[in-house]
N, CA, C and O of each residue as an XYZ file, in Angstrom:
784
protein
N       0.912     -1.146     -0.012
C      -0.054      0.066      0.024
C       0.856      1.246     -0.014
O       1.872      1.294      0.678
N       0.491      2.189     -0.820
C       1.249      3.548     -0.678
C       0.632      4.222      0.436
O      -0.586      4.399      0.444
N       1.425      4.641      1.444
C       0.953      5.285      2.652
C       1.192      6.717      2.716
O       0.792      7.423      3.642
N       1.995      7.222      1.497
C       2.231      8.605      1.585
C       3.253      9.089      2.527
O       3.751     10.199      2.339
N       3.583      8.412      3.452
C       4.627      8.752      4.472
C       5.987      8.338      3.832
O       6.348      7.168      3.705
N       6.723      9.469      3.432
C       8.007      9.251      2.826
C       9.204      8.923      3.858
O      10.314      8.592      3.441
N       8.923      9.029      5.147
C       9.866      8.626      6.036
C      10.176      7.202      6.059
O       9.262      6.380      5.984
N      11.510      6.816      6.168
C      11.936      5.346      6.213
C      11.023      4.626      7.214
O      10.700      5.212      8.248
N      10.607      3.428      6.964
C       9.795      2.634      7.805
C      10.488      2.445      9.228
O       9.789      2.369     10.239
N      11.714      2.380      9.279
C      12.444      2.240     10.608
C      12.512      3.490     11.419
O      12.874      3.396     12.592
N      12.208      4.629     10.925
C      12.322      5.731     11.677
C      11.011      6.481     11.653
O      10.469      6.815     10.600
N      10.426      6.782     13.088
C       9.098      7.460     13.058
C       9.302      8.795     12.626
O      10.435      9.273     12.570
N       8.174      9.497     12.283
C       8.082     10.818     11.885
C       8.268     11.773     13.176
O       7.794     11.557     14.292
N       9.002     12.794     12.813
C       9.173     13.862     13.909
C       7.642     14.388     14.328
O       6.719     14.405     13.513
N       7.527     14.753     15.515
C       6.154     15.237     16.013
C       5.528     16.218     15.165
O       4.342     16.113     14.852
N       6.359     17.294     14.723
C       5.734     18.135     13.740
C       5.203     17.646     12.456
O       4.150     18.039     11.952
N       6.023     16.739     11.944
C       5.642     16.185     10.636
C       4.486     15.269     10.825
O       3.687     15.133      9.899
N       4.314     14.571     12.052
C       3.198     13.746     12.200
C       1.986     14.630     12.431
O       0.898     14.261     11.988
N       2.106     15.840     13.135
C       0.868     16.669     13.196
C       0.449     17.088     11.858
O      -0.746     17.046     11.565
N       1.409     17.525     10.947
C       1.099     17.949      9.558
C       0.406     16.768      8.736
O      -0.550     16.970      7.988
N       0.941     15.606      8.933
C       0.432     14.434      8.278
C      -1.125     14.283      8.734
O      -1.987     14.143      7.866
N      -1.444     14.314     10.030
C      -2.667     14.030     10.574
C      -3.672     15.170     10.182
O      -4.856     14.926      9.946
N      -3.113     16.472     10.125
C      -4.000     17.589      9.729
C      -4.431     17.512      8.151
O      -5.521     17.865      7.702
N      -3.411     17.011      7.463
C      -3.650     16.886      6.011
C      -4.695     15.767      5.696
O      -5.498     15.875      4.769
N      -4.634     14.757      6.473
C      -5.566     13.656      6.314
C      -6.946     14.227      6.796
O      -7.920     14.061      6.062
N      -7.071     14.831      7.880
C      -8.375     15.394      8.383
C      -9.033     16.323      7.294
O     -10.208     16.263      6.933
N      -8.098     17.164      6.850
C      -8.597     18.243      5.751
C      -9.088     17.345      4.543
O     -10.199     17.552      4.055
N      -8.277     16.370      4.073
C      -8.542     15.723      2.987
C      -9.988     14.947      3.240
O     -10.854     15.047      2.371
N     -10.185     14.333      4.193
C     -11.443     13.696      4.508
C     -12.579     14.592      4.423
O     -13.578     14.308      3.763
N     -12.431     15.795      5.156
C     -13.551     16.830      5.169
C     -13.818     17.265      3.653
O     -14.974     17.336      3.237
N     -12.805     17.533      2.902
C     -12.790     18.090      1.603
C     -13.555     17.035      0.593
O     -14.395     17.414     -0.224
N     -13.135     15.599      0.765
C     -13.780     14.708     -0.105
C     -15.215     14.531      0.394
O     -16.067     14.263     -0.453
N     -15.553     14.643      1.595
C     -17.027     14.508      2.056
C     -17.760     15.598      1.459
O     -18.870     15.375      0.977
N     -17.233     16.804      1.440
C     -17.969     17.876      0.885
C     -17.914     18.064     -0.604
O     -18.961     18.276     -1.217
N     -16.717     17.997     -1.247
C     -16.504     18.266     -2.752
C     -16.387     16.925     -3.522
O     -16.584     17.007     -4.734
N     -16.129     15.834     -3.065
C     -15.921     14.586     -3.739
C     -14.363     14.384     -3.910
O     -13.538     15.165     -3.436
N     -14.070     13.337     -4.583
C     -12.698     12.924     -4.789
C     -11.805     13.892     -5.642
O     -10.578     13.788     -5.652
N     -12.441     14.769     -6.307
C     -11.648     15.696     -7.193
C     -11.424     17.107     -6.241
O     -11.050     18.168     -6.742
N     -11.677     16.957     -4.984
C     -11.347     18.249     -4.131
C      -9.961     18.868     -4.532
O      -9.044     18.157     -4.943
N      -9.869     20.042     -4.409
C      -8.606     20.662     -4.580
C      -7.535     20.420     -3.632
O      -7.726     20.653     -2.439
N      -6.308     19.927     -4.098
C      -5.103     19.632     -3.258
C      -4.824     20.947     -2.588
O      -4.581     20.921     -1.382
N      -4.829     22.115     -3.240
C      -4.315     23.421     -2.780
C      -5.357     23.825     -1.599
O      -4.940     24.403     -0.594
N      -6.637     23.519     -1.752
C      -7.580     23.862     -0.700
C      -7.265     23.035      0.480
O      -7.204     23.520      1.610
N      -7.043     21.659      0.195
C      -6.690     20.706      1.419
C      -5.572     21.219      2.225
O      -5.568     21.287      3.454
N      -4.524     21.612      1.349
C      -3.282     22.114      1.986
C      -3.579     23.315      2.917
O      -3.089     23.402      4.043
N      -4.418     24.240      2.375
C      -4.834     25.555      3.095
C      -5.573     25.250      4.250
O      -5.399     25.913      5.273
N      -6.451     24.237      4.203
C      -7.375     24.101      5.284
C      -6.507     23.230      6.418
O      -6.817     23.273      7.609
N      -5.499     22.515      5.971
C      -4.593     21.744      6.945
C      -3.600     22.792      7.631
O      -2.991     22.528      8.667
N      -3.504     23.954      6.978
C      -2.531     24.929      7.631
C      -1.071     24.680      7.108
O      -0.128     25.107      7.773
N      -0.868     24.026      5.977
C       0.268     23.634      5.571
C       0.559     24.162      3.987
O      -0.428     24.465      3.316
N       1.721     24.257      3.470
C       1.890     24.477      2.215
C       1.736     23.312      1.300
O       1.647     22.164      1.733
N       1.706     23.603      0.069
C       1.534     22.629     -1.103
C       2.786     21.659     -1.050
O       2.619     20.455     -1.242
N       3.989     22.163     -0.799
C       5.248     21.498     -0.684
C       5.043     20.326      0.352
O       5.336     19.154      0.113
N       4.451     20.833      1.644
C       4.535     19.780      2.753
C       3.338     18.782      2.391
O       3.457     17.614      2.758
N       2.303     19.134      1.761
C       1.313     18.107      1.244
C       2.132     17.083      0.490
O       2.221     15.917      0.873
N       2.696     17.525     -0.538
C       3.346     16.559     -1.594
C       4.511     15.880     -0.971
O       4.914     14.818     -1.447
N       5.120     16.465      0.138
C       6.196     15.628      0.735
C       5.660     14.397      1.381
O       6.291     13.340      1.355
N       4.414     14.535      2.005
C       3.738     13.384      2.653
C       3.112     12.551      1.566
O       3.208     11.326      1.642
N       2.487     13.107      0.576
C       1.666     12.563     -0.411
C       2.021     12.941     -1.894
O       1.448     13.851     -2.494
N       2.961     12.205     -2.404
C       3.580     12.691     -3.685
C       2.602     12.646     -4.928
O       2.972     13.005     -6.046
N       1.411     12.209     -4.673
C       0.326     12.277     -5.746
C      -0.932     12.314     -5.238
O      -1.091     11.938     -4.077
N      -2.016     12.756     -5.986
C      -3.299     12.684     -5.465
C      -3.678     11.256     -5.240
O      -4.358     10.980     -4.251
N      -3.305     10.348     -6.053
C      -3.598      8.877     -5.816
C      -3.124      8.440     -4.470
O      -3.883      7.725     -3.815
N      -1.917      8.792     -3.952
C      -1.329      8.381     -2.749
C      -2.279      8.902     -1.575
O      -2.570      8.175     -0.625
N      -2.735     10.193     -1.705
C      -3.553     10.838     -0.659
C      -4.837     10.131     -0.602
O      -5.250      9.790      0.506
N      -5.598      9.838     -1.769
C      -6.807      9.300     -1.859
C      -6.722      7.760     -1.290
O      -7.634      7.300     -0.604
N      -5.704      7.100     -1.586
C      -5.557      5.784     -1.063
C      -5.383      5.740      0.576
O      -5.884      4.823      1.225
N      -4.703      6.704      1.134
C      -4.544      6.783      2.595
C      -5.955      7.121      3.274
O      -6.308      6.586      4.325
N      -6.732      8.057      2.577
C      -7.933      8.503      3.088
C      -8.844      7.271      2.988
O      -9.412      6.937      4.028
N      -9.060      6.552      1.882
C      -9.895      5.547      1.767
C      -9.545      4.416      2.744
O     -10.418      3.865      3.414
N      -8.376      4.115      2.804
C      -7.920      2.973      3.700
C      -8.324      3.176      5.121
O      -8.724      2.264      5.845
N      -8.185      4.526      5.509
C      -8.667      5.055      7.016
C     -10.092      4.652      7.012
O     -10.514      3.916      7.904
N     -10.840      5.076      6.092
C     -12.298      4.935      6.211
C     -12.614      3.455      6.145
O     -13.542      3.082      6.863
N     -12.036      2.613      5.452
C     -12.190      1.160      5.488
C     -11.853      0.566      6.930
O     -12.611     -0.183      7.546
N     -10.788      0.941      7.316
C     -10.337      0.486      8.721
C     -11.261      0.858      9.758
O     -11.460      0.079     10.690
N     -11.892      2.058      9.687
C     -12.939      2.507     10.588
C     -14.111      1.706     10.482
O     -14.787      1.459     11.480
N     -14.431      1.244      9.248
C     -15.696      0.457      9.051
C     -15.457     -0.966      9.547
O     -16.367     -1.579     10.104
N     -14.301     -1.481      9.365
C     -13.952     -2.753      9.896
C     -14.019     -2.711     11.512
O     -14.569     -3.619     12.135
N     -13.441     -1.625     12.136
C     -13.514     -1.576     13.637
C     -14.944     -1.345     13.936
O     -15.258     -1.698     15.073
N     -15.866     -0.859     13.235
C     -17.268     -0.609     13.504
C     -17.878     -2.036     13.536
O     -18.671     -2.381     14.412
N     -17.488     -2.793     12.597
C     -18.071     -4.360     12.568
C     -17.637     -5.029     13.910
O     -18.486     -5.633     14.565
N     -16.397     -4.949     14.326
C     -16.041     -5.549     15.594
C     -16.795     -4.976     16.786
O     -17.190     -5.714     17.689
N     -16.993     -3.679     16.792
C     -17.752     -3.014     17.842
C     -19.157     -3.490     17.926
O     -19.646     -3.620     19.048
N     -19.858     -3.762     16.878
C     -21.291     -4.148     16.929
C     -21.439     -5.570     17.280
O     -22.557     -5.970     17.605
N     -20.377     -6.427     17.250
C     -20.542     -7.876     17.557
C     -20.864     -7.946     19.043
O     -21.249     -9.042     19.448
N     -20.772     -6.994     19.879
C     -21.126     -6.945     21.278
C     -22.666     -6.929     21.460
O     -23.214     -7.321     22.490
N     -23.309     -6.450     20.394
C     -24.793     -6.409     20.401
C     -25.408     -7.770     20.607
O     -25.031     -8.684     19.874
N     -26.321     -7.994     21.537
C     -26.857     -9.284     21.920
C     -27.735     -9.857     20.788
O     -27.957    -11.059     20.639
N     -28.210     -8.865     20.005
C     -29.015     -9.138     18.837
C     -28.363     -9.201     17.526
O     -28.252     -8.176     16.854
N     -27.900    -10.396     17.090
C     -27.099    -10.386     15.952
C     -27.760     -9.822     14.693
O     -27.052     -9.291     13.837
N     -29.044     -9.911     14.545
C     -29.723     -9.206     13.288
C     -29.511     -7.700     13.496
O     -29.084     -7.049     12.543
N     -29.758     -7.127     14.598
C     -29.610     -5.792     14.941
C     -28.121     -5.380     14.534
O     -27.923     -4.429     13.778
N     -27.136     -6.103     15.047
C     -25.725     -5.802     14.820
C     -25.406     -5.822     13.277
O     -24.596     -5.042     12.776
N     -26.041     -6.688     12.621
C     -25.825     -6.647     11.028
C     -26.344     -5.417     10.415
O     -25.721     -4.835      9.527
N     -27.507     -5.000     10.885
C     -28.201     -3.820     10.292
C     -27.549     -2.562     10.648
O     -27.401     -1.658      9.826
N     -27.102     -2.480     12.033
C     -26.197     -1.398     12.371
C     -24.966     -1.214     11.492
O     -24.608     -0.117     11.064
N     -24.396     -2.271     11.274
C     -23.029     -2.316     10.392
C     -23.397     -1.883      8.984
O     -22.692     -1.083      8.369
N     -24.501     -2.413      8.474
C     -24.771     -2.118      7.077
C     -25.238     -0.602      6.911
O     -25.034     -0.048      5.831
N     -25.806      0.023      7.866
C     -26.166      1.413      7.867
C     -24.635      2.239      8.014
O     -24.509      3.361      7.523
N     -23.706      1.682      8.607
C     -22.388      2.294      8.648
C     -21.750      2.165      7.339
O     -21.055      3.079      6.896
N     -21.970      0.967      6.632
C     -21.421      0.794      5.120
C     -22.065      1.776      4.295
O     -21.345      2.453      3.562
N     -23.325      1.966      4.297
C     -24.041      3.078      3.483
C     -23.495      4.283      3.724
O     -23.105      4.977      2.785
N     -23.395      4.695      5.024
C     -22.801      6.034      5.375
C     -21.426      6.087      4.824
O     -21.182      7.066      4.118
N     -20.556      5.287      4.998
C     -19.214      5.103      4.530
C     -19.232      5.307      2.957
O     -18.532      6.185      2.453
N     -19.992      4.535      2.236
C     -20.036      4.749      0.806
C     -20.476      5.945      0.324
O     -20.014      6.392     -0.725
N     -21.520      6.667      1.111
C     -22.085      7.815      0.687
C     -21.008      9.010      0.962
O     -20.910      9.921      0.140
N     -20.266      8.985      2.047
C     -19.339      9.906      2.325
C     -18.100      9.943      1.444
O     -17.311     10.887      1.505
N     -17.930      8.879      0.599
C     -16.768      8.825     -0.216
C     -16.997      9.811     -1.430
O     -16.014     10.275     -2.007
N     -18.120     10.099     -1.778
C     -18.360     10.954     -2.919
C     -17.446     10.761     -4.148
O     -16.795     11.709     -4.587
N     -17.397      9.534     -4.701
C     -16.650      9.400     -5.929
C     -15.251      8.908     -5.664
O     -14.441      8.819     -6.587
N     -14.933      8.570     -4.362
C     -13.441      8.222     -3.978
C     -13.233      6.868     -4.527
O     -12.185      6.649     -5.135
N     -14.060      5.993     -4.391
C     -13.719      4.604     -4.960
C     -13.457      4.662     -6.512
O     -12.524      4.058     -7.042
N     -14.379      5.457     -7.203
C     -14.217      5.462     -8.618
C     -12.934      6.195     -9.013
O     -12.272      5.754     -9.953
N     -12.536      7.311     -8.336
C     -11.283      8.001     -8.551
C     -10.039      7.163     -8.170
O      -8.952      7.388     -8.701
N     -10.210      6.200     -7.248
C      -9.121      5.356     -7.113
C      -9.015      4.376     -8.191
O      -7.889      4.056     -8.570
N     -10.053      3.861     -8.731
C      -9.978      2.980     -9.813
C      -9.462      3.564    -11.040
O      -8.762      2.892    -11.798
N      -9.787      4.865    -11.300
C      -9.238      5.605    -12.513
C      -7.732      5.722    -12.400
O      -7.043      5.672    -13.419
N      -7.205      5.872    -11.223
C      -5.837      6.271    -11.056
C      -5.132      4.958    -10.514
O      -4.001      5.080    -10.043
N      -5.659      3.863    -10.550
C      -5.014      2.597    -10.028
C      -3.675      2.339    -10.562
O      -2.833      1.854     -9.806
N      -3.362      2.625    -11.864
C      -2.080      2.512    -12.389
C      -1.027      3.349    -11.749
O       0.164      3.104    -11.940
N      -1.424      4.314    -11.008
C      -0.559      5.257    -10.277
C      -0.109      4.776     -8.873
O       0.905      5.204     -8.322
N      -0.941      3.854     -8.342
C      -0.848      3.556     -6.859
C      -0.572      2.098     -6.654
O       0.047      1.479     -7.520
N      -0.973      1.540     -5.614
C      -0.849      0.089     -5.281
C      -1.771     -0.777     -6.033
O      -2.981     -0.695     -5.826
N      -1.311     -1.554     -6.841
C      -2.245     -2.372     -7.767
C      -3.226     -3.362     -6.848
O      -4.294     -3.800     -7.276
N      -2.786     -3.597     -5.744
C      -3.628     -4.561     -4.839
C      -4.582     -3.777     -4.019
O      -5.349     -4.416     -3.300
N      -4.643     -2.491     -4.023
C      -5.269     -1.722     -3.031
C      -6.855     -2.059     -2.972
O      -7.485     -2.407     -1.974
N      -7.306     -1.881     -4.195
C      -8.906     -2.249     -4.230
C      -9.238     -3.570     -3.794
O     -10.199     -3.694     -3.035
N      -8.600     -4.562     -4.151
C      -8.837     -5.814     -3.725
C      -8.657     -6.040     -2.225
O      -9.466     -6.691     -1.564
N      -7.559     -5.475     -1.717
C      -7.362     -5.421     -0.214
C      -8.426     -4.844      0.538
O      -8.897     -5.398      1.531
N      -8.866     -3.613      0.043
C      -9.883     -3.076      0.837
C     -11.260     -3.708      0.818
O     -12.037     -3.711      1.772
N     -11.483     -4.264     -0.425
C     -12.719     -5.061     -0.699
C     -12.781     -6.228      0.281
O     -13.795     -6.462      0.938
N     -11.628     -6.976      0.362
C     -11.378     -8.174      1.219
C     -11.688     -7.832      2.712
O     -12.402     -8.570      3.391
N     -11.150     -6.736      3.177
C     -11.097     -6.225      4.543
C     -12.689     -6.003      4.842
O     -13.106     -6.495      5.891
N     -13.537     -5.361      4.076
C     -14.900     -5.116      4.311
C     -15.691     -6.353      4.264
O     -16.553     -6.613      5.104
N     -15.389     -7.116      3.269
C     -16.222     -8.347      3.060
C     -15.847     -9.384      4.382
O     -16.763    -10.000      4.927
N     -14.622     -9.508      4.787
C     -14.361    -10.283      5.896
C     -15.039     -9.846      7.138
O     -15.495    -10.652      7.949
N     -15.105     -8.489      7.287
C     -15.751     -7.790      8.455
C     -17.170     -8.216      8.523
O     -17.657     -8.615      9.580
N     -17.854     -8.138      7.399
C     -19.319     -8.528      7.249
C     -19.799     -9.881      7.369
O     -20.896    -10.207      7.820
N     -18.773    -10.749      6.874
C     -19.175    -12.270      6.906
C     -19.466    -12.622      8.418
O     -20.496    -13.248      8.667
N     -18.752    -12.312      9.278
C     -18.952    -12.791     10.627
C     -20.263    -12.377     11.237
O     -20.956    -13.111     11.941
N     -20.553    -11.080     10.890
C     -21.934    -10.556     11.381
C     -23.034    -11.243     10.593
O     -24.073    -11.510     11.197
N     -22.925    -11.537      9.393
C     -23.917    -12.172      8.620
C     -24.033    -13.638      9.093
O     -25.164    -14.105      9.224
N     -23.015    -14.355      9.344
C     -23.037    -15.656      9.867
C     -23.775    -15.770     11.165
O     -24.538    -16.716     11.356
N     -23.562    -14.780     12.123
C     -24.222    -14.681     13.359
C     -25.695    -14.474     13.152
O     -26.533    -15.155     13.744
N     -25.992    -13.528     12.308
C     -27.440    -13.256     12.004
C     -28.108    -14.376     11.354
O     -29.299    -14.578     11.594
N     -27.484    -15.093     10.589
C     -27.999    -16.438      9.975
C     -28.324    -17.443     11.128
O     -29.420    -17.999     11.185
N     -27.356    -17.650     12.022
C     -27.526    -18.567     13.025
C     -28.597    -18.283     13.983
O     -29.151    -19.178     14.623
N     -28.921    -16.914     14.096
C     -29.973    -16.554     15.026
C     -31.305    -16.540     14.296
O     -32.330    -16.233     14.904
N     -31.319    -16.864     13.015
C     -32.574    -16.813     12.343
C     -33.108    -15.416     12.020
O     -34.310    -15.179     11.895
N     -32.141    -14.513     11.893
C     -32.515    -13.069     11.712
C     -32.482    -12.657     10.241
O     -32.865    -11.556      9.846
N     -32.006    -13.604      9.477
C     -31.836    -13.349      7.958
C     -32.247    -14.646      7.270
O     -32.098    -15.764      7.762
N     -32.820    -14.356      5.992
C     -33.197    -15.598      5.222
C     -31.946    -16.278      4.723
O     -30.928    -15.668      4.396
N     -32.115    -17.722      4.686
C     -31.012    -18.405      4.038
C     -30.629    -17.964      2.626
O     -31.471    -17.488      1.864
N     -29.379    -18.123      2.297
C     -29.161    -17.875      0.933
C     -28.519    -16.443      0.741
O     -27.892    -16.187     -0.287
N     -28.670    -15.609      1.649
C     -28.253    -14.096      1.479
C     -26.663    -14.272      1.742
O     -26.180    -14.942      2.655
N     -25.954    -13.550      0.780
C     -24.513    -13.556      0.927
C     -24.159    -12.131      1.246
O     -24.900    -11.200      0.930
N     -22.980    -11.966      1.895
C     -22.381    -10.661      2.244
C     -22.188     -9.794      1.024
O     -22.355     -8.575      1.069
N     -21.807    -10.494     -0.150
C     -21.690     -9.803     -1.339
C     -23.041     -9.142     -1.795
O     -23.024     -8.055     -2.373
N     -24.101     -9.746     -1.554
C     -25.487     -9.219     -1.887
C     -25.804     -7.963     -1.137
O     -26.276     -6.939     -1.631
N     -25.447     -8.191      0.278
C     -25.755     -7.049      1.126
C     -24.821     -5.906      0.748
O     -25.316     -4.783      0.655
N     -23.645     -6.062      0.542
C     -22.695     -4.847      0.092
C     -22.980     -4.320     -1.172
O     -22.827     -3.113     -1.362
N     -23.332     -4.980     -1.967
C     -23.946     -4.465     -3.348
C     -25.091     -3.542     -3.168
O     -25.093     -2.431     -3.699
N     -26.094     -3.987     -2.410
C     -27.243     -3.269     -2.146
C     -26.778     -1.906     -1.340
O     -27.224     -0.812     -1.684
N     -25.982     -2.025     -0.398
C     -25.546     -0.831      0.375
C     -24.802      0.144     -0.526
O     -25.041      1.348     -0.424
N     -23.912     -0.314     -1.401
C     -23.225      0.566     -2.236
C     -24.106      1.103     -3.363
O     -23.847      2.220     -3.812
N     -25.119      0.403     -3.852
C     -25.958      0.940     -4.820
C     -26.881      1.977     -4.262
O     -27.205      2.959     -4.930
N     -27.329      1.756     -2.983
C     -28.190      2.828     -2.469
C     -27.331      4.053     -2.112
O     -27.804      5.184     -2.220
N     -26.123      3.847     -1.706
C     -25.331      5.128     -1.482
C     -25.077      5.898     -2.794
O     -25.181      7.125     -2.809
N     -24.753      5.216     -3.863
C     -24.544      5.952     -5.203
C     -25.880      6.484     -5.632
O     -25.907      7.606     -6.138
N     -26.931      5.839     -5.493
C     -28.199      6.410     -5.981
C     -28.674      7.681     -5.276
O     -29.453      8.462     -5.822
N     -28.150      7.876     -3.966
C     -28.634      8.931     -3.158
C     -27.526     10.033     -2.895
O     -27.752     11.041     -2.226
N     -26.293      9.743     -3.491
C     -25.237     10.741     -3.010
C     -25.588     12.148     -3.542
O     -25.153     13.098     -2.891
N     -26.237     12.368     -4.519
C     -26.499     13.702     -4.987
C     -27.797     14.293     -4.467
O     -28.121     15.441     -4.768
N     -28.501     13.560     -3.730
C     -29.852     14.017     -3.088
C     -29.660     15.110     -2.006
O     -28.762     15.083     -1.164
N     -30.575     16.046     -2.119
C     -30.297     17.103     -0.964
C     -30.395     16.649      0.368
O     -29.793     17.251      1.258
N     -31.200     15.491      0.644
C     -31.124     14.849      2.009
C     -30.905     13.366      1.782
O     -31.702     12.461      2.026
N     -29.485     13.262      1.189
C     -29.096     11.970      0.792
C     -29.027     10.865      1.907
O     -29.420      9.715      1.712
N     -28.507     11.297      3.066
C     -28.295     10.483      4.140
C     -29.680      9.770      4.691
O     -29.766      8.568      4.939
N     -30.711     10.699      4.832
C     -32.004     10.207      5.169
C     -32.659      9.238      4.013
O     -33.358      8.270      4.311
N     -32.381      9.573      2.784
C     -33.030      8.832      1.764
C     -32.252      7.456      1.626
O     -32.863      6.446      1.279
N     -31.091      7.437      1.862
C     -30.265      6.185      1.818
C     -30.697      5.291      3.007
O     -30.884      4.088      2.828
N     -30.858      5.872      4.223
C     -31.289      5.132      5.304
C     -32.692      4.603      5.171
O     -32.919      3.501      5.670
N     -33.727      5.293      4.519
C     -34.923      4.826      4.132
C     -34.904      3.598      3.098
O     -35.615      2.601      3.223
N     -34.024      3.805      2.103
C     -34.089      2.755      1.052
C     -33.356      1.459      1.647
O     -33.780      0.338      1.363
N     -32.253      1.643      2.472
C     -31.712      0.555      3.116
C     -32.658     -0.147      3.954
O     -32.653     -1.378      3.916
N     -33.506      0.492      4.740
C     -34.550     -0.201      5.501
C     -35.530     -0.904      4.646
O     -36.033     -1.951      5.053
N     -35.815     -0.453      3.592
C     -36.753     -1.070      2.583
C     -36.116     -2.391      2.090
O     -36.676     -3.487      2.081
N     -34.777     -2.100      1.654
C     -34.099     -3.276      1.156
C     -33.988     -4.477      2.198
O     -34.177     -5.663      1.926
N     -33.662     -3.972      3.391
C     -33.437     -5.038      4.428
C     -34.678     -5.822      4.819
O     -34.603     -6.953      5.300
N     -35.926     -5.129      4.577
C     -37.017     -5.795      4.899
C     -37.308     -6.951      4.009
O     -38.122     -7.825      4.307
N     -36.567     -6.929      2.827
C     -36.732     -8.017      1.859
C     -35.884     -9.191      2.217
O     -36.161    -10.278      1.711
N     -34.833     -9.075      3.075
C     -33.868    -10.133      3.405
C     -34.163    -10.726      4.781
O     -33.411    -11.567      5.273
N     -35.254    -10.289      5.397
C     -35.576    -10.903      6.629
C     -36.144    -12.230      6.365
O     -36.551    -12.468      5.228
N     -36.222    -13.146      7.310
C     -36.825    -14.410      6.996
C     -38.268    -14.313      6.780
O     -38.912    -13.425      7.338
N     -38.871    -15.256      5.931
C     -40.246    -15.176      5.538
C     -40.977    -15.769      6.923
O     -40.537    -16.765      7.498
N     -41.980    -15.136      7.315
C     -42.815    -15.607      8.478
C     -44.059    -16.233      8.037
O     -44.856    -16.672      8.866
């Protein structure tokens, strides 16, 4: 994975460099959520309180920055899956996580598509790695929900992730996209509950 950090792996970043790196990431996440994956790098640097040279020292290309932002979002989604496994209701845990998947996908605002367009400039295994991380996180939740009888047999994690991503894409330009995505997810999930 391209991590953007140009410091040697054996040597940690200086404290000021780490602060700049963290501020750039936070500014990039906010800019992508607001303006999409084509957000201005100059605006990201300005909002982070650093110069363009500092941004490019940490992230030599737009692709490198996008990969780090996306990977952080994927890791947060995987942590969320682990967090919800404590819910005593496996069906509720799965639904809670799927809502997080929709929120994740909606907040990317073209990030995944931009990463695919620039894949030749970055880590060639990046997309597959992120997809595998998300799928693995959801499989355990789906299996628990299936064992509890909270979901109909034959539903695969790929089915649920496809639904979640399609809903996020369909609503990302809506004025009240988050609420519309949540409503559509609820409607779709009603269809995967076991027949009574």
